[in-house]
C-alpha positions as CSV (number, residue, x, y, z in Angstrom):
1,X,23.7,13.7,31.4
2,X,24.4,17.4,31.7
3,X,26.1,19.2,34.6
4,X,26.3,22.9,35.3
5,X,25.8,25.8,32.9
6,X,27.6,25.5,29.6
7,X,27.4,29.3,29.2
8,X,25.0,31.8,27.9
9,X,25.3,31.4,24.2
10,X,26.1,34.4,22.0
11,X,26.0,34.8,18.3
12,X,29.2,33.9,16.5
13,X,29.9,30.6,18.1
14,X,32.1,29.5,21.0
15,X,35.4,31.4,21.3
16,X,38.7,29.7,21.1
17,X,39.7,28.1,24.4
18,X,43.3,28.5,25.6
19,X,44.6,25.0,26.2
20,X,48.4,25.5,26.4
21,X,49.5,24.5,29.9
22,X,46.1,23.5,31.0
23,X,45.7,20.7,33.5
24,X,45.0,17.1,32.5
25,X,42.6,14.6,33.9
26,X,44.0,13.2,37.1
27,X,45.9,16.3,38.1
28,X,45.2,17.8,41.5
29,X,44.7,21.5,41.9
30,X,45.5,23.4,45.1
31,X,46.6,20.1,46.5
32,X,42.9,19.2,47.0
33,X,40.8,19.0,43.8
34,X,41.5,16.1,41.5
35,X,40.2,16.5,37.9
36,X,38.2,13.4,37.0
37,X,36.5,14.2,33.7
38,X,36.6,17.1,31.2
39,X,32.9,17.9,30.6
40,X,33.5,20.5,27.9
41,X,34.0,24.2,27.3
42,X,31.4,27.0,27.6
43,X,30.8,30.0,25.4
44,X,33.1,32.2,27.5
45,X,36.0,29.9,26.9
46,X,36.0,28.3,30.3
47,X,36.8,24.6,30.8
48,X,34.4,22.5,32.9
49,X,35.6,19.5,34.8
50,X,34.0,17.0,37.1
51,X,36.4,16.5,40.0
52,X,36.8,15.1,43.5
53,X,37.6,17.0,46.7
54,X,40.3,14.5,47.9
55,X,40.0,15.8,51.5
56,X,36.3,15.7,52.0
57,X,35.8,12.9,49.4
58,X,32.9,14.6,47.6
59,X,32.3,15.3,43.9
60,X,32.8,18.9,42.8
61,X,32.6,20.9,39.6
62,X,35.7,22.8,38.6
63,X,35.4,25.8,36.3
64,X,38.8,27.0,34.9
65,X,39.5,30.2,33.1
66,X,42.8,31.1,31.3
67,X,44.4,33.4,32.2
68,X,43.6,34.4,35.7
69,X,44.3,37.9,37.1
70,X,42.2,40.8,35.9
71,X,40.4,38.8,33.2
72,X,39.0,36.5,35.9
73,X,37.9,39.1,38.4
74,X,34.2,39.0,37.4
75,X,34.1,35.2,37.6
76,X,35.9,35.1,41.0
77,X,33.9,38.0,42.4
78,X,30.6,36.5,41.5
79,X,31.7,33.2,43.0
80,X,32.7,34.8,46.2
81,X,29.5,36.7,46.5
82,X,27.4,33.6,45.8
83,X,29.3,31.6,48.3
84,X,28.0,33.8,51.1
85,X,24.4,32.6,50.5
86,X,23.1,29.3,51.8
87,X,20.0,28.3,49.8
88,X,18.6,25.0,48.6
89,X,18.0,26.3,45.1
90,X,21.4,27.9,44.6
91,X,24.4,25.8,43.6
92,X,26.9,25.7,46.5
93,X,30.3,27.5,45.8
94,X,33.2,25.9,47.7
95,X,36.3,27.7,46.6
96,X,37.6,30.4,44.2
97,X,41.3,30.5,43.4
98,X,43.4,32.8,41.3
99,X,46.9,31.5,40.4
100,X,47.7,34.2,37.9
101,X,48.1,32.0,34.8
102,X,44.8,30.4,35.5
103,X,41.8,30.9,37.8
104,X,39.2,28.4,38.9
105,X,36.0,28.1,40.9
106,X,35.1,24.9,42.7
107,X,31.4,24.3,43.0
108,X,28.8,21.8,44.1
109,X,28.5,19.0,41.5
110,X,24.9,18.8,40.4
111,X,24.1,15.5,38.6
112,X,21.2,16.5,36.4
113,X,20.2,18.3,33.2
114,X,19.7,21.9,32.2
115,X,16.2,23.2,31.4
116,X,17.3,24.0,27.8
117,X,17.9,20.3,27.2
118,X,14.7,19.3,28.9
119,X,12.5,21.5,26.6
120,X,14.4,20.3,23.5
121,X,12.1,17.3,23.7
122,X,8.9,19.4,24.3
123,X,7.5,21.9,26.7
124,X,6.4,21.1,30.2
125,X,3.0,21.3,31.7
126,X,1.9,24.3,33.8
127,X,2.5,22.6,37.1
128,X,6.1,21.6,36.5
129,X,6.8,25.0,34.8
130,X,5.5,26.9,37.8
131,X,7.5,24.6,40.1
132,X,10.7,25.4,38.3
133,X,10.0,29.1,38.1
134,X,9.2,29.2,41.8
135,X,12.4,27.5,42.8
136,X,14.4,29.9,40.6
137,X,12.5,32.9,42.0
138,X,13.1,31.8,45.6
139,X,16.8,31.5,44.9
140,X,16.9,35.0,43.3
141,X,15.0,36.5,46.2
142,X,17.7,35.2,48.5
143,X,20.4,36.9,46.3
144,X,18.4,40.1,46.1
145,X,18.1,40.1,49.9
146,X,21.9,40.6,50.1
147,X,21.9,43.4,47.5
148,X,23.3,41.1,44.8
149,X,21.7,40.4,41.4
150,X,22.3,37.1,39.6
151,X,22.7,38.5,36.2
152,X,22.7,35.1,34.3
153,X,19.2,33.5,34.6
154,X,18.5,31.5,31.5
155,X,17.7,27.9,30.5
156,X,21.3,26.8,30.7
157,X,21.7,27.9,34.3
158,X,18.5,26.3,35.6
159,X,19.2,22.6,36.4
160,X,17.0,19.8,37.4
161,X,19.1,17.4,39.5
162,X,18.6,13.6,39.5
163,X,17.5,13.8,43.1
164,X,14.7,16.2,42.2
165,X,16.2,19.5,43.2
166,X,15.9,22.6,41.0
167,X,19.1,24.5,41.2
168,X,20.2,27.9,39.8
169,X,23.9,28.1,38.9
170,X,26.6,30.4,37.6
171,X,25.9,33.9,38.9
172,X,27.7,36.5,36.8
173,X,26.6,39.7,38.4
174,X,28.2,42.8,36.8
175,X,27.3,46.5,36.3
176,X,24.6,45.6,33.9
177,X,22.9,43.1,36.2
178,X,19.9,44.4,38.2
179,X,17.1,42.9,40.1
180,X,14.8,43.9,37.3
181,X,16.8,42.0,34.7
182,X,16.7,38.9,36.9
183,X,12.9,39.2,37.2
184,X,12.4,39.7,33.5
185,X,14.6,36.6,32.9
186,X,12.5,34.5,35.3
187,X,9.5,35.4,33.2
188,X,11.4,34.2,30.2
189,X,12.3,30.9,32.0
190,X,8.6,30.4,32.7
191,X,7.8,31.1,29.0
192,X,10.5,28.7,28.0
193,X,9.2,25.9,30.2
194,X,5.7,26.4,28.9
195,X,6.5,26.7,25.2
196,X,9.9,25.3,24.6
197,X,11.0,28.6,23.1
198,X,13.1,31.5,24.5
199,X,12.2,35.2,23.9
200,X,15.5,36.5,22.5
201,X,14.4,40.1,21.8
202,X,13.1,40.6,25.3
203,X,15.9,39.0,27.4
204,X,18.9,38.1,25.2
205,X,20.2,35.2,23.1
206,X,20.2,31.5,24.0
207,X,20.6,28.3,22.1
208,X,16.9,27.6,22.7
209,X,14.8,28.5,19.6
210,X,13.4,32.0,19.6
211,X,9.8,32.6,20.8
212,X,7.0,32.4,18.3
213,X,6.2,35.8,16.9
214,X,3.3,37.3,14.9
215,X,3.6,39.2,11.6
216,X,4.6,42.4,13.4
217,X,7.4,40.7,15.3
218,X,5.5,40.7,18.6
219,X,6.0,37.7,20.9
220,X,3.0,35.5,21.1
221,X,1.7,34.4,24.5
222,X,2.2,30.9,25.9
223,X,-1.5,30.3,25.5
224,X,-1.3,31.2,21.8
225,X,1.6,28.8,21.3
226,X,-0.1,25.8,23.0
227,X,-3.5,25.1,24.4
228,X,-4.1,24.3,28.0
229,X,-2.0,27.1,29.6
230,X,-4.1,28.6,32.4
231,X,-5.3,32.1,31.6
232,X,-3.9,33.8,34.8
233,X,-0.5,32.0,34.3
234,X,-0.5,33.2,30.7
235,X,-1.2,36.8,31.9
236,X,1.6,36.6,34.4
237,X,4.2,35.5,31.9
238,X,3.0,38.2,29.4
239,X,3.2,40.9,32.0
240,X,6.7,39.9,33.1
241,X,8.0,40.2,29.6
242,X,6.3,43.5,28.8
243,X,8.9,46.3,29.1
244,X,6.2,48.9,29.6
245,X,4.9,47.3,32.9
246,X,6.6,47.6,36.3
247,X,8.2,44.4,37.6
248,X,7.4,42.9,41.1
249,X,10.1,42.1,43.6
250,X,11.4,38.5,43.6
251,X,9.7,37.9,46.9
252,X,6.4,39.1,45.6
253,X,6.8,37.1,42.4
254,X,7.5,34.0,44.5
255,X,4.3,34.6,46.3
256,X,2.4,35.1,43.0
257,X,3.7,31.8,41.7
258,X,2.8,30.1,45.0
259,X,-0.8,31.1,44.6
260,X,-1.5,28.9,41.7
261,X,-3.3,26.2,43.6
262,X,-2.6,22.5,43.0
263,X,-2.8,20.1,40.1
264,X,-4.5,16.8,40.5
265,X,-1.8,14.2,41.0
266,X,-3.4,11.9,38.5
267,X,-3.0,14.6,35.8
268,X,0.7,14.7,36.6
269,X,1.1,10.9,36.7
270,X,1.2,10.3,32.9
271,X,4.3,10.9,30.8
272,X,3.8,10.0,27.1
273,X,1.2,7.4,28.2
274,X,3.5,5.8,30.8
275,X,2.8,6.0,34.5
276,X,5.6,7.5,36.5
277,X,6.8,6.1,39.9
278,X,6.2,9.0,42.3
279,X,7.0,6.8,45.3
280,X,10.6,6.7,44.3
281,X,11.1,10.4,45.0
282,X,8.4,11.6,47.3
283,X,11.0,13.4,49.4
284,X,12.9,15.0,46.6
285,X,13.4,18.8,46.7
286,X,12.0,19.3,50.1
287,X,13.2,22.9,50.4
288,X,11.8,26.0,51.8
289,X,8.2,27.0,51.5
290,X,7.6,30.2,49.5
291,X,7.7,33.7,51.1
292,X,4.6,34.8,52.9
293,X,2.7,37.3,50.7
294,X,-0.2,38.9,52.5
295,X,-3.5,37.4,51.7
296,X,-2.1,34.6,49.5
297,X,-2.2,30.9,49.7
298,X,1.1,29.3,50.4
299,X,0.7,26.6,47.9
300,X,4.1,25.4,46.8
301,X,5.0,22.0,48.2
302,X,7.2,19.3,46.9
303,X,9.0,20.2,43.7
304,X,10.0,16.8,42.6
305,X,11.6,16.6,39.1
306,X,13.7,13.6,38.5
307,X,15.8,12.8,35.4
308,X,16.0,9.1,34.6
309,X,19.2,9.1,32.6
310,X,19.1,5.5,31.3
311,X,15.5,5.8,30.2
312,X,16.0,9.3,29.0
313,X,12.7,10.3,30.6
314,X,12.0,13.4,32.7
315,X,9.9,12.4,35.6
316,X,8.1,14.9,37.8
317,X,7.0,14.5,41.4
318,X,4.1,16.1,43.1
319,X,4.0,19.7,42.1
320,X,1.5,22.2,43.3
321,X,0.2,24.6,40.7
322,X,-3.0,25.7,39.0
323,X,-5.9,23.3,38.9
324,X,-6.5,23.8,35.2
325,X,-5.9,20.6,33.1
326,X,-2.9,20.4,30.7
327,X,-3.4,18.8,27.3
328,X,0.2,18.4,26.3
329,X,2.4,15.7,28.0
330,X,5.5,17.0,29.7
331,X,8.7,16.9,27.7
332,X,11.2,14.2,28.0
333,X,15.0,14.5,28.5
334,X,17.6,13.3,26.1
335,X,20.4,12.4,28.5
336,X,1.4,26.9,52.8
337,X,-2.3,26.8,52.6
338,X,-4.7,29.3,54.3
339,X,-6.9,28.3,57.2
340,X,-9.9,28.3,55.0
341,X,-8.6,25.3,53.0
342,X,-9.8,22.0,54.4
343,X,-6.7,19.9,53.7
344,X,-3.0,20.5,53.1
345,X,-1.3,18.3,50.5
346,X,1.1,15.8,52.0
347,X,4.7,17.0,52.0
348,X,3.9,20.7,51.9
349,X,6.0,22.6,54.4
350,X,4.2,24.9,56.8
351,X,5.3,27.7,59.1
352,X,5.4,26.5,62.7
353,X,3.9,29.0,65.2
354,X,6.5,29.3,68.0
355,X,5.8,29.7,71.7
356,X,7.4,32.9,73.1
357,X,7.9,31.2,76.4
358,X,10.0,28.5,74.7
359,X,12.7,30.7,73.3
360,X,15.7,32.1,75.1
361,X,19.2,33.6,74.5
362,X,22.2,31.3,74.8
363,X,25.2,33.4,76.0
364,X,28.1,31.4,77.3
365,X,30.9,33.6,78.7
366,X,28.5,36.6,78.8
367,X,27.4,38.7,81.7
368,X,23.7,37.9,81.0
369,X,22.9,41.5,80.0
370,X,21.9,40.5,76.5
371,X,19.5,37.7,77.2
372,X,16.3,39.8,77.3
373,X,13.7,40.2,74.5
374,X,14.4,36.8,72.9
375,X,10.7,36.6,72.0
376,X,11.2,39.5,69.6
377,X,13.0,37.1,67.2
378,X,10.0,34.8,66.8
379,X,6.9,37.1,67.2
380,X,6.1,37.3,63.5
381,X,7.0,41.0,63.4
382,X,10.3,41.8,61.6
383,X,10.3,45.3,63.1
384,X,10.7,44.1,66.6
385,X,14.2,42.7,67.0
386,X,16.5,40.9,69.4
387,X,20.0,42.4,69.3
388,X,23.3,42.2,71.0
389,X,25.1,45.1,72.5
390,X,27.6,47.1,70.4
391,X,31.1,45.7,70.3
392,X,34.4,47.2,69.0
393,X,35.3,44.1,67.1
394,X,33.4,41.5,65.0
395,X,34.5,38.7,67.4
396,X,32.4,40.1,70.2
397,X,35.3,42.3,71.2
398,X,37.3,39.1,72.0
399,X,35.1,38.4,75.0
400,X,33.1,35.4,73.8
401,X,32.9,32.8,71.0
402,X,29.3,33.6,70.1
403,X,25.7,34.1,71.1
404,X,22.5,32.6,69.8
405,X,18.7,32.1,70.0
406,X,17.6,28.7,71.4
407,X,14.1,27.5,70.4
408,X,12.0,24.7,71.8
409,X,9.6,23.5,69.1
410,X,7.3,21.9,71.7
411,X,7.8,18.4,70.3
412,X,10.0,16.6,67.9
413,X,9.4,17.9,64.3
414,X,10.7,17.2,60.9
415,X,12.2,20.7,60.2
416,X,12.4,21.5,56.5
417,X,14.1,24.9,56.8
418,X,15.0,27.7,59.2
419,X,14.9,31.2,57.8
420,X,16.8,34.0,59.7
421,X,16.2,37.6,58.9
422,X,18.9,40.1,60.0
423,X,18.8,43.8,59.8
424,X,22.5,44.1,58.8
425,X,24.3,41.7,56.5
426,X,27.7,40.2,57.1
427,X,27.4,37.9,60.1
428,X,28.8,34.4,60.5
429,X,26.2,32.0,61.8
430,X,25.2,28.4,62.2
431,X,22.1,26.3,62.7
432,X,22.5,23.7,65.4
433,X,20.1,21.0,66.7
434,X,19.9,19.0,69.9
435,X,18.1,16.3,71.7
436,X,17.7,17.9,75.2
437,X,17.0,21.1,77.0
438,X,20.1,21.6,79.1
439,X,18.8,24.6,81.0
440,X,19.8,28.3,81.2
441,X,22.9,29.8,82.7
442,X,26.5,30.1,81.9
443,X,27.5,26.5,82.5
444,X,24.3,25.2,80.8
445,X,24.9,27.4,77.8
446,X,28.4,26.1,77.5
447,X,27.0,22.5,77.4
448,X,24.3,23.5,74.9
449,X,26.8,24.9,72.4
450,X,29.1,21.9,72.9
451,X,26.5,19.2,72.6
452,X,24.3,20.5,69.8
453,X,25.1,19.4,66.3
454,X,25.9,21.8,63.5
455,X,23.3,21.4,60.7
456,X,24.4,24.3,58.4
457,X,26.7,27.3,58.5
458,X,27.0,30.6,56.7
459,X,30.3,32.4,56.6
460,X,30.1,36.2,56.3
461,X,26.8,35.5,54.5
462,X,24.0,36.1,57.0
463,X,22.0,39.2,56.2
464,X,18.7,40.0,54.6
465,X,17.3,36.5,54.5
466,X,19.5,33.4,55.2
467,X,17.9,29.9,54.7
468,X,19.3,26.9,56.5
469,X,18.1,23.4,55.6
470,X,16.7,21.5,58.5
471,X,18.3,18.4,60.1
472,X,17.8,15.1,58.4
473,X,16.1,13.6,61.5
474,X,13.2,15.1,63.4
475,X,14.3,17.4,66.2
476,X,12.7,19.4,69.1
477,X,15.5,21.9,69.9
478,X,17.2,24.4,67.6
479,X,20.0,26.9,68.1
480,X,20.6,29.8,65.8
481,X,24.2,30.5,66.7
482,X,26.0,33.8,65.7
483,X,29.8,33.6,65.7
484,X,30.8,36.8,64.0
485,X,29.1,40.2,64.2
486,X,28.4,42.4,61.1
487,X,29.6,46.0,61.1
488,X,26.9,48.6,61.6
489,X,26.4,51.1,58.7
490,X,26.6,54.0,61.2
491,X,28.8,54.4,64.2
492,X,31.5,51.9,63.3
493,X,30.5,49.3,65.9
494,X,29.6,45.7,65.5
495,X,26.3,44.1,66.5
496,X,23.7,41.7,65.2
497,X,19.9,42.2,65.2
498,X,17.6,39.4,64.4
499,X,14.3,40.6,63.1
500,X,12.6,37.2,62.7
501,X,13.3,33.5,62.7
502,X,10.9,31.4,60.7
503,X,10.8,27.6,61.1
504,X,9.1,25.5,58.5
505,X,8.2,21.9,59.1
506,X,6.6,18.9,57.4
């Protein structure tokens, strides 16, 4: 079993790790995080522990660095920035603490295996490779939407969890990190998944063997390394790794990856001659659908990759990709459609068209002056917005606890995700769901806020694109609830403007 990134390897080996005065297994940090197991040390000299949050009783990963202070600023800064983004393919960051002699980041525990360990047993087929690359690209697009680059995309930071989720970890954004370096690295991740090799010269060193090169030192294409890679996928990877070609945005690349059609499920159901049990994890990795590129098929559905630790076998659930056949079995592990398509594969999330007459503003404690134009938030046009009035303070000037957009889906639906696009970053917000329409008005709005259940929250994180996972149970009513306003770039006031709310359902 592998958990979290063990560090981007650099030539020269792992640096000495300072151990004097370090905590021991069983010790509790910050009166909350008990260290359960020392996983190991990464190439930056950080110690990795599996721990338990003794208050919330959930497993966590604790990453310690010695000393703290100035030497830990990059680690803590990246953790704080990443914590502001709620996304199903980004590892959750819970805490970042600097105690001077040491600093540590507390993150979601992902029980799974890194891509570098998966490909050690052989490359993956095109469908699974595209699925992993799309998940990483979708996560990076969310980061880029806030103005942040990840800066550390490689086979060690791409994890496949036992529950089927593909997760990107360990952002290390610094002055050298740019959206372009992230996109180039995604191309390398796709190359790695398809070939089992990593293009060192193009994107930096890794413990994964270097890409295959010709006599001139040029990197050979995935299709030259192994047969069966679809031509258009081979071209995409080659273009992403070509320094002379312009790179697409992460959102555009996600759309490109989403356009690769679907593999026949029977093709994906064989792993070294053994049938895999897809029924065991049909619901795995039900995350957001890919962004909506104009004129493209939205064709990424369930990304279900499951590590069977006892058997040591990497299983993959239904993955939508290119229809070309693969001739190489996937590696094993050591530890939305257009209207022209006649059928949509089961489990593929789709964007729900919302009825403008079934959306309104919830404004308890307000004077009802801001309840107009709610339909602008769901009209499919991000340039038409619903916005609050301008306030002098982020807490609505101390006049109210919040405001929100209430949506009636028309009938009970299994909501996969709710995407909220704001024009200014920095808001606090929540996604809530309820079982009844309690009506409109001050008293009714009070009851709505009180009775609806919080599904997900984003603290000082909403802006650009924020993705909330949907409730576990089907629901008819949603409330996008804003509790803190972002500061405007001009004028010095505080207000929120929602350009678009996108609901994706099964």
